[in-house]
C-alpha positions as CSV (number, residue, x, y, z in Angstrom):
1,M,20.9,-1.9,-9.4
2,S,17.5,-0.4,-10.7
3,A,17.1,3.4,-10.1
4,T,13.7,2.6,-8.6
5,Y,15.6,2.8,-5.3
6,Q,17.5,5.8,-6.1
7,L,18.9,7.9,-3.1
8,A,17.6,11.3,-2.5
9,T,20.1,14.2,-2.4
10,P,20.6,15.0,1.3
11,A,19.5,18.4,2.4
12,V,18.3,19.4,-1.0
13,Q,16.1,22.7,-1.2
14,L,13.0,21.5,-2.8
15,A,12.2,23.2,-6.2
16,A,8.6,24.2,-5.3
17,A,9.5,25.6,-2.0
18,E,11.8,28.2,-3.4
19,G,9.5,29.7,-6.0
20,A,6.2,29.3,-3.9
21,S,7.4,31.1,-0.7
22,E,5.2,34.0,-1.1
23,H,2.4,31.6,-1.6
24,R,3.1,29.3,1.3
25,P,0.5,30.7,3.8
26,L,-2.1,29.8,1.1
27,I,-0.5,26.3,0.5
28,I,-0.3,25.4,4.2
29,T,-3.9,26.7,4.8
30,L,-5.5,24.6,2.1
31,F,-3.3,21.7,3.1
32,S,-4.4,22.1,6.6
33,V,-8.2,22.0,6.2
34,F,-8.0,18.5,4.8
35,V,-6.4,17.3,8.0
36,V,-8.8,19.1,10.4
37,I,-11.9,17.9,8.5
38,T,-10.6,14.1,8.5
39,L,-9.9,14.3,12.2
40,V,-13.5,15.6,12.9
41,I,-14.8,13.0,10.9
42,T,-12.6,10.6,13.0
43,V,-14.1,11.7,16.3
44,W,-17.4,11.6,15.1
45,A,-17.1,8.0,13.9
46,G,-15.2,7.2,17.0
47,R,-18.2,8.4,19.2
48,R,-20.3,5.8,17.2
49,T,-17.8,2.7,17.9
50,K,-19.4,0.8,20.6
51,D,-18.1,-2.8,20.4
52,A,-15.5,-4.9,18.8
53,T,-17.7,-5.5,15.6
54,D,-17.8,-1.6,15.2
55,F,-14.0,-1.1,15.8
56,Y,-12.8,-4.0,13.5
57,A,-15.6,-4.2,10.9
58,G,-17.4,-0.7,11.1
59,G,-20.3,-2.6,12.3
60,R,-20.7,-4.4,8.8
61,Q,-22.9,-1.5,7.8
62,F,-21.3,-0.5,4.6
63,S,-22.8,-1.0,1.0
64,G,-21.0,-2.5,-1.7
65,F,-20.4,0.7,-3.4
66,Q,-19.3,2.4,-0.1
67,N,-16.8,-0.5,0.5
68,G,-15.6,-0.2,-3.1
69,L,-14.8,3.3,-2.6
70,A,-13.2,2.7,0.6
71,V,-11.1,-0.3,-0.8
72,S,-10.0,2.2,-3.7
73,G,-9.1,4.7,-1.2
74,D,-7.1,2.0,0.9
75,Y,-5.4,0.7,-2.1
76,M,-4.6,3.9,-4.2
77,S,-1.6,4.6,-1.9
78,A,1.4,6.8,-2.1
79,A,2.9,4.5,-4.4
80,S,0.1,5.0,-6.8
81,F,-0.2,8.6,-6.7
82,L,3.6,9.5,-6.2
83,G,5.8,6.6,-6.7
84,I,4.1,5.7,-10.1
85,A,4.0,9.0,-11.5
86,G,7.7,9.6,-10.5
87,A,8.6,6.3,-11.9
88,I,6.9,7.1,-15.4
89,A,8.3,10.6,-15.3
90,L,12.0,9.2,-15.0
91,Y,11.5,5.8,-16.9
92,G,8.8,6.2,-19.2
93,Y,7.3,2.8,-20.2
94,D,9.0,0.7,-17.6
95,G,7.5,3.0,-14.9
96,F,3.9,2.4,-16.3
97,L,4.3,-1.2,-15.7
98,Y,3.6,-0.6,-12.1
99,S,0.2,0.6,-12.9
100,I,-0.7,-2.5,-14.9
101,G,0.5,-4.7,-12.3
102,F,-1.4,-3.1,-9.5
103,L,-4.7,-3.2,-11.4
104,V,-4.3,-6.8,-12.7
105,A,-3.9,-7.9,-9.2
106,W,-7.6,-7.3,-8.5
107,L,-8.7,-10.0,-10.8
108,V,-7.1,-12.4,-8.5
109,A,-8.7,-10.8,-5.5
110,L,-12.2,-10.9,-7.1
111,L,-11.9,-14.4,-8.6
112,L,-10.4,-16.2,-5.6
113,V,-10.4,-14.3,-2.5
114,A,-13.1,-11.7,-1.9
115,E,-16.4,-13.9,-1.5
116,P,-14.9,-16.9,0.2
117,L,-12.9,-14.9,2.7
118,R,-15.8,-12.6,3.6
119,N,-18.0,-15.7,4.3
120,S,-15.3,-17.8,6.3
121,G,-13.9,-15.0,8.6
122,R,-15.0,-12.7,11.1
123,Y,-12.4,-9.7,11.7
124,T,-9.0,-11.0,10.4
125,M,-7.2,-13.6,8.1
126,G,-6.5,-15.7,11.3
127,D,-10.3,-16.4,11.5
128,V,-10.2,-18.2,8.2
129,L,-7.3,-20.4,9.1
130,A,-8.5,-21.1,12.5
131,Y,-11.8,-22.3,11.3
132,R,-10.2,-25.7,10.2
133,M,-6.7,-25.6,12.0
134,R,-5.4,-25.6,15.6
135,Q,-6.2,-22.1,16.8
136,R,-3.2,-20.9,18.7
137,P,-0.2,-21.9,16.3
138,V,-2.0,-20.5,13.1
139,R,-3.3,-17.2,14.7
140,T,0.3,-16.6,16.0
141,A,1.7,-17.1,12.4
142,A,-1.2,-14.9,10.8
143,G,-0.7,-12.4,13.4
144,I,3.0,-12.1,12.8
145,S,2.7,-12.0,9.1
146,T,0.0,-9.3,9.2
147,I,2.2,-7.1,11.2
148,I,5.4,-7.6,9.1
149,V,3.6,-7.0,5.8
150,S,1.8,-3.9,7.3
151,I,5.0,-2.4,8.4
152,F,6.5,-3.1,5.1
153,Y,3.6,-1.0,3.4
154,L,3.6,1.5,6.1
155,L,7.3,2.4,5.2
156,A,6.2,3.5,1.7
157,Q,3.6,5.9,3.1
158,M,5.9,7.4,5.6
159,V,8.6,8.1,2.8
160,G,6.1,9.5,0.6
161,A,4.8,11.7,3.6
162,G,8.3,13.0,4.2
163,A,9.1,14.0,0.7
164,L,5.5,15.6,0.3
165,V,5.4,17.8,3.3
166,A,9.0,18.9,2.9
167,L,8.1,20.0,-0.6
168,L,5.2,22.1,0.7
169,L,7.2,23.6,3.7
170,G,10.5,24.0,2.1
171,I,12.3,21.8,4.6
172,T,15.9,21.4,3.7
173,G,17.4,19.0,6.3
174,E,17.0,15.1,7.2
175,A,16.1,16.3,10.9
176,G,12.9,18.3,9.3
177,K,12.1,15.4,7.2
178,N,12.3,12.9,10.0
179,L,10.1,15.4,12.0
180,I,7.5,15.2,9.4
181,V,7.4,11.2,9.5
182,V,6.8,11.4,13.3
183,L,4.0,13.9,12.9
184,V,2.3,11.6,10.2
185,G,2.8,8.7,12.5
186,V,1.0,10.6,15.3
187,V,-1.9,11.5,13.2
188,M,-2.1,7.9,11.8
189,I,-2.3,6.6,15.4
190,L,-5.2,9.0,16.3
191,Y,-7.1,7.8,13.4
192,V,-7.0,4.2,14.5
193,T,-7.3,4.7,18.2
194,I,-10.0,7.0,18.1
195,G,-12.3,6.3,15.0
196,G,-11.5,2.5,14.5
197,M,-12.8,1.0,11.1
198,K,-15.7,3.4,11.0
199,G,-13.5,6.5,10.9
200,T,-10.9,4.9,8.7
201,T,-13.5,3.9,6.2
202,W,-15.0,7.2,5.9
203,V,-11.7,8.9,5.7
204,Q,-10.7,6.3,2.8
205,M,-14.0,7.1,1.0
206,I,-13.4,10.8,1.0
207,K,-9.9,10.4,0.2
208,A,-10.9,8.3,-2.8
209,C,-13.2,11.1,-4.2
210,L,-10.5,13.7,-3.7
211,L,-7.9,11.7,-5.3
212,I,-10.0,10.9,-8.5
213,V,-11.2,14.5,-8.7
214,G,-7.6,15.9,-8.1
215,T,-6.0,13.5,-10.8
216,L,-8.8,14.3,-13.2
217,I,-8.2,18.1,-13.0
218,I,-4.6,17.6,-13.6
219,T,-5.3,15.1,-16.3
220,V,-7.7,17.3,-18.3
221,L,-5.2,20.4,-17.9
222,V,-2.1,18.2,-19.1
223,L,-4.3,16.9,-22.1
224,H,-5.6,20.4,-23.0
225,K,-2.1,21.6,-23.2
226,Y,-1.4,19.0,-26.0
227,G,-4.7,19.4,-27.7
228,Y,-6.1,16.4,-26.1
229,N,-3.7,14.4,-28.5
230,V,-2.0,11.6,-26.5
231,S,0.6,10.8,-29.1
232,E,1.8,14.6,-29.0
233,L,1.9,14.4,-25.2
234,L,4.1,11.1,-25.5
235,G,6.4,12.6,-28.0
236,A,7.0,15.7,-25.9
237,A,7.8,13.6,-22.9
238,A,10.1,11.5,-25.0
239,E,11.9,14.6,-26.2
240,T,12.1,16.3,-22.8
241,S,13.4,13.3,-21.1
242,G,16.6,13.3,-23.3
243,K,16.0,9.5,-23.9
244,G,14.4,9.8,-27.2
245,A,12.3,6.9,-28.5
246,S,13.5,4.6,-25.7
247,F,11.6,6.4,-23.3
248,L,8.4,5.0,-24.7
249,E,9.7,1.6,-25.2
250,P,10.5,-1.4,-22.9
251,G,13.9,-1.7,-21.2
252,L,15.0,1.6,-20.2
253,Q,14.9,0.5,-16.3
254,Y,14.6,-3.2,-16.5
255,G,16.4,-4.2,-19.9
256,A,20.1,-3.3,-19.3
257,D,21.2,-6.8,-18.3
258,A,19.8,-10.3,-17.4
259,T,19.4,-9.5,-13.8
260,S,17.4,-6.5,-14.3
261,K,15.1,-8.6,-16.6
262,I,14.7,-11.2,-14.0
263,N,14.2,-8.4,-11.6
264,F,11.2,-7.2,-13.5
265,L,9.8,-10.7,-13.6
266,S,10.0,-10.9,-10.0
267,L,8.4,-7.7,-9.5
268,G,5.6,-8.6,-11.8
269,I,4.7,-11.7,-10.2
270,A,4.8,-9.9,-6.8
271,L,2.4,-7.1,-7.9
272,V,-0.2,-9.4,-9.6
273,L,-0.4,-12.0,-6.7
274,G,0.3,-9.5,-3.8
275,T,-3.1,-7.7,-3.6
276,A,-5.0,-11.0,-2.6
277,G,-2.8,-11.2,0.4
278,L,-2.6,-7.7,1.9
279,P,-4.1,-7.6,5.3
280,H,-5.6,-4.1,5.0
281,I,-7.3,-5.0,1.9
282,L,-8.6,-8.3,3.2
283,I,-10.3,-7.0,6.3
284,R,-12.0,-4.5,4.1
285,F,-14.3,-7.5,3.0
286,Y,-15.5,-8.0,6.6
287,T,-17.2,-4.4,6.6
288,V,-20.1,-5.4,4.5
289,P,-23.2,-7.3,5.4
290,T,-23.3,-10.0,2.9
291,A,-21.1,-11.8,0.4
292,K,-22.9,-10.2,-2.6
293,A,-21.8,-6.9,-1.3
294,A,-18.2,-8.1,-1.0
295,R,-18.3,-9.0,-4.7
296,K,-19.9,-5.7,-5.7
297,S,-17.4,-3.9,-3.5
298,V,-14.5,-5.4,-5.4
299,L,-16.2,-4.7,-8.8
300,W,-16.6,-1.0,-7.8
301,A,-13.0,-1.0,-6.8
302,I,-11.7,-2.5,-10.0
303,G,-13.7,0.3,-12.0
304,I,-12.6,3.2,-9.8
305,I,-8.8,2.1,-9.5
306,G,-8.8,1.4,-13.4
307,V,-9.9,5.0,-14.1
308,F,-7.1,6.2,-11.8
309,Y,-4.2,4.2,-13.3
310,L,-5.3,5.2,-16.7
311,M,-4.8,8.8,-15.7
312,T,-1.3,8.1,-14.3
313,I,-0.3,8.2,-18.0
314,A,-1.1,11.8,-18.0
315,L,0.5,12.4,-14.6
316,G,3.8,10.6,-15.5
317,F,4.2,11.5,-19.0
318,G,2.8,15.0,-18.3
319,A,5.6,15.5,-15.6
320,A,8.3,14.1,-18.0
321,A,6.9,16.5,-20.9
322,L,6.8,19.7,-18.9
323,L,9.7,19.2,-16.3
324,S,13.1,18.4,-17.0
325,P,14.6,15.3,-15.5
326,K,17.0,17.4,-13.3
327,T,14.0,19.4,-12.1
328,I,12.4,16.2,-10.7
329,T,15.5,14.5,-9.4
330,D,16.6,17.8,-7.8
331,S,13.4,17.8,-5.9
332,N,13.6,14.2,-4.9
333,A,16.1,11.8,-6.8
334,A,13.5,9.0,-6.5
335,G,10.9,10.9,-8.3
336,N,8.3,11.0,-5.4
337,T,7.4,14.7,-5.9
338,A,6.9,14.7,-9.7
339,A,3.0,14.8,-9.5
340,P,3.0,17.9,-7.1
341,L,5.7,19.5,-9.3
342,L,3.6,19.0,-12.4
343,A,0.5,20.4,-10.6
344,Q,2.4,23.4,-9.7
345,E,3.9,23.7,-13.4
346,I,0.6,23.2,-15.1
347,G,-1.2,25.6,-12.8
348,G,1.2,28.5,-14.0
349,G,4.6,27.8,-12.4
350,A,6.2,28.3,-8.9
351,D,5.6,32.2,-8.9
352,S,1.9,32.0,-9.9
353,T,-1.1,31.8,-7.5
354,G,-2.6,29.2,-10.0
355,G,0.4,27.0,-9.4
356,A,0.4,27.4,-5.7
357,V,-3.4,26.4,-5.3
358,L,-2.8,23.5,-7.7
359,L,0.3,22.4,-5.6
360,A,-1.6,22.7,-2.5
361,M,-4.5,20.8,-3.9
362,I,-2.5,17.9,-5.3
363,S,-0.5,17.8,-2.0
364,A,-3.4,17.8,0.1
365,V,-4.8,14.9,-1.9
366,A,-1.5,13.1,-1.8
367,F,-1.4,13.6,2.1
368,A,-4.9,12.4,2.2
369,T,-3.8,9.4,0.3
370,I,-1.2,8.6,2.9
371,L,-3.2,9.3,5.9
372,A,-6.2,7.1,4.8
373,V,-3.7,4.2,3.7
374,V,-1.5,4.2,6.8
375,A,-4.8,4.3,9.0
376,G,-6.1,1.3,7.3
377,L,-2.6,-0.6,7.7
378,T,-2.4,0.2,11.2
379,L,-5.9,-1.0,11.9
380,A,-5.2,-4.1,10.0
381,S,-2.0,-4.9,12.1
382,S,-3.5,-3.9,15.4
383,S,-6.6,-5.7,14.8
384,S,-4.7,-8.9,14.0
385,F,-2.6,-8.5,17.4
386,A,-5.5,-7.8,19.5
387,H,-7.9,-10.4,17.9
388,D,-5.5,-13.3,17.1
389,L,-2.6,-12.8,19.3
390,Y,-4.0,-11.2,22.4
391,A,-7.5,-12.5,22.6
392,N,-7.0,-16.1,21.2
393,V,-3.4,-16.9,21.8
394,I,-2.2,-15.0,25.2
395,R,-5.6,-14.9,26.7
396,K,-7.0,-18.3,25.1
397,G,-10.2,-16.7,24.1
398,K,-11.4,-15.4,27.6
399,A,-10.7,-11.7,26.7
400,S,-13.7,-9.6,26.8
401,E,-14.5,-7.3,23.8
402,K,-13.6,-4.2,25.9
403,E,-10.3,-5.7,26.8
404,E,-9.8,-6.8,23.0
405,V,-10.5,-3.3,21.7
406,K,-8.2,-1.7,24.4
407,A,-5.5,-4.0,23.3
408,A,-6.0,-3.1,19.6
409,R,-5.6,0.6,20.6
410,V,-2.4,0.0,22.5
411,S,-0.9,-2.1,19.9
412,A,-1.7,0.7,17.2
413,V,0.4,3.1,19.2
414,L,3.3,0.5,19.4
415,I,3.0,-0.5,15.7
416,G,2.9,3.3,14.7
417,C,6.2,3.8,16.8
418,V,8.0,1.0,14.9
419,A,6.7,2.3,11.6
420,I,7.9,5.8,12.4
421,A,11.5,4.5,13.5
422,L,11.6,2.4,10.2
423,G,10.4,5.1,8.1
424,I,13.1,7.4,8.9
425,F,15.8,4.9,7.7
426,A,13.8,4.2,4.5
427,G,13.3,7.8,3.6
428,N,15.5,7.7,0.5
429,L,13.6,5.0,-1.3
430,N,11.0,5.2,-4.0
431,V,7.7,4.4,-2.6
432,A,6.4,2.4,-5.5
433,G,9.4,0.1,-4.9
434,L,8.7,-0.3,-1.1
435,V,5.1,-1.2,-1.7
436,A,6.3,-3.9,-4.3
437,L,8.4,-5.4,-1.4
438,A,5.2,-5.5,0.9
439,F,3.4,-7.0,-2.2
440,A,6.1,-9.8,-2.2
441,V,5.9,-10.4,1.4
442,A,2.2,-10.7,1.3
443,A,2.1,-13.1,-1.8
444,S,4.8,-15.3,-0.2
445,A,3.4,-15.7,3.3
446,N,-0.2,-15.0,3.1
447,L,-1.7,-15.9,-0.2
448,P,-0.5,-19.6,-0.4
449,T,-2.0,-20.3,3.2
450,I,-5.2,-18.5,2.3
451,L,-5.7,-20.4,-1.1
452,Y,-4.7,-23.8,0.5
453,S,-7.1,-23.4,3.3
454,L,-10.0,-22.3,1.2
455,F,-9.5,-24.8,-1.7
456,W,-7.6,-27.8,-0.6
457,K,-9.1,-30.5,1.8
458,R,-5.6,-32.2,2.5
459,F,-4.2,-28.8,3.9
460,T,-3.3,-29.0,7.7
461,T,-1.9,-26.9,10.4
462,R,1.7,-27.9,9.7
463,G,1.1,-26.7,6.2
464,A,-0.2,-23.4,7.2
465,L,2.7,-23.0,9.6
466,W,5.3,-24.0,7.1
467,S,3.8,-21.8,4.4
468,I,3.4,-18.6,6.3
469,Y,7.1,-18.9,8.0
470,A,8.9,-20.0,5.1
471,G,7.2,-17.2,2.9
472,L,8.1,-14.6,5.6
473,V,11.7,-15.9,6.2
474,S,12.5,-16.2,2.5
475,S,11.0,-12.9,1.2
476,V,12.3,-10.8,4.2
477,G,15.5,-12.4,4.3
478,L,16.1,-11.9,0.7
479,V,15.1,-8.2,1.0
480,F,17.6,-7.8,3.7
481,F,20.5,-9.3,1.8
482,S,19.5,-7.5,-1.3
483,P,20.9,-4.3,-2.7
484,V,17.9,-2.5,-1.4
485,V,19.4,-2.6,2.0
486,S,23.3,-2.6,1.6
487,G,26.0,-2.7,-1.1
488,A,25.3,0.3,-3.4
489,E,25.0,4.0,-3.1
490,S,21.2,3.8,-3.5
491,S,20.9,1.4,-0.7
492,M,19.1,2.1,2.6
493,F,22.5,1.5,4.3
494,P,24.9,2.6,1.7
495,G,28.0,2.7,3.9
496,V,28.0,-1.2,4.5
497,D,27.8,-4.3,2.0
498,F,26.2,-7.4,3.2
499,S,24.3,-8.0,-0.1
500,W,24.5,-11.4,-2.0
501,F,21.0,-11.5,-3.3
502,P,21.1,-9.8,-6.8
503,L,17.3,-9.1,-7.0
504,E,15.6,-5.9,-5.7
505,N,12.0,-7.9,-5.4
506,P,12.4,-11.3,-4.0
507,G,8.9,-12.5,-5.3
508,L,10.1,-14.9,-8.0
509,I,11.9,-17.0,-5.3
510,S,9.9,-16.6,-2.1
511,I,6.5,-16.9,-3.8
512,P,7.2,-20.4,-4.9
513,V,9.0,-21.1,-1.6
514,G,5.7,-20.2,0.3
515,F,3.6,-22.4,-1.8
516,L,6.0,-25.4,-1.8
517,A,6.4,-25.4,1.9
518,G,2.8,-25.3,2.4
519,F,2.3,-28.2,0.1
520,L,5.0,-30.4,1.7
521,G,4.0,-29.4,5.2
522,A,0.6,-30.7,4.3
523,L,1.9,-33.9,2.9
524,W,4.4,-34.7,5.9
525,S,1.6,-34.0,8.5
526,K,-0.5,-36.5,10.4
527,D,-2.9,-34.0,11.5
528,E,-6.3,-35.3,10.4
529,A,-8.4,-32.7,12.3
530,A,-8.2,-30.2,9.5
531,Q,-9.7,-32.7,6.9
532,G,-13.1,-34.2,6.3
533,E,-16.1,-32.9,8.1
534,K,-14.4,-29.7,9.1
535,Y,-13.3,-28.7,5.5
536,A,-16.8,-29.7,4.3
537,E,-18.2,-27.1,6.6
538,L,-15.8,-24.5,5.4
539,E,-16.5,-25.3,2.1
540,V,-20.1,-24.9,2.2
541,R,-19.7,-21.5,4.2
542,S,-17.2,-20.0,2.0
543,M,-19.2,-20.7,-1.3
544,T,-22.8,-20.1,0.1
545,G,-22.4,-17.7,2.9
546,T,-24.2,-20.2,5.2
547,G,-23.4,-19.3,8.8
548,A,-21.2,-16.2,7.8
549,H,-21.0,-13.3,10.2
């Protein structure tokens, strides 16, 4: 089994906490400022949320640049900042492959999804499917899929939050880390229930700016230490890692045997195809006034995200060069605290004021990352529950906007509680690996249905249902019976063994299953209502924007 899912040592005394105890008041103060500021912004935005359009889509008032910045903030999650840095620091070249996969995925979103989705839907993915399918069954399926994908993604953010705040506060036990997960969940729920999409979008924009600035500062400091010579940095990383030249070559993590190579292929497919099916990314396209702005927002997002992922080279290899593998794994065996530890070291060490300030700054940025992403995920899932399941399935389209928004707020609380409970059990897993699982589920259940619905005239309601449910069952089922959940010391439940599926990421199997099920379901369907005139209307609308909201 790959070490992506390494088990964190129970009750560890995190490295930064020991040396920085005298600076902890400064760290906590700087850290707390951001949380207070974002809560104030959330309350401010909440007072300007008047109706369902404001709550779900921010009133469609954001420009292409603003939405691109928010999309970047939504996308560059704890996996990007904490998980990838840790994966590179521990596994070198193979860890950097996450960055490549996350970035390339945006081309799929730009070329196939962004504009047609913006034109075809109103608030959720279910709107696109219901335009030419039977409302109740497809909205039910879309709502269930959205909630499951969002919860998978939420797990990664909860795990990152637990590791990060424990590092800051010097928390040494599982109970303390679990309390952190609960507190993060409470703040997440407040963001969504009070601020809606407007508050969430502003938090995401601020977070994106902070993340780029914070990462840039660390990148410049790391490069300066090595004379702005990337080769020297990589050489130092290879030497300190104890792996030598193999640290900079493929295969350290995924090349040990045939299973690990196949697992890498499965991971790559999931990363590249998953973005275009992520619910919290899809709903961002509804916050802009036009399809042109949707395209611009994706282009801005690609640029911003691309710059960030280039800088993960300095984060990951800088941590490998300046910190020993033992220092990183003693703090968190999955490597999730490598970036904050690097900030502390490059600032002068655990006993220095500079180290404390940089640790606080990077930790605040990372926590901002987590809060912004969990808010977006909770909003996506609660919106789908309220708009698809409650308003259009349970109430059969008879719910008022006020009732719908109230249902969204209540569901945000419930979904937040589920995420908190599962986040406690997943606390020992690498956040990049957890996000990769969410990508696999999204690419298996959501992407086939979206593409078929937008571009295949013969697609039917049965095809949509088969595609979503087959993708969900296959991806979630294979994860459940994989070494991620049981059967190894690094599993979520290491004490039991019911794993029979050897791969850690199910994408290689579940994504083709989703596409094939949708294809066969459509061919074996007698549902003609989804064809002909209705598809022609959707095609014109998706390509031209005529009649779009």
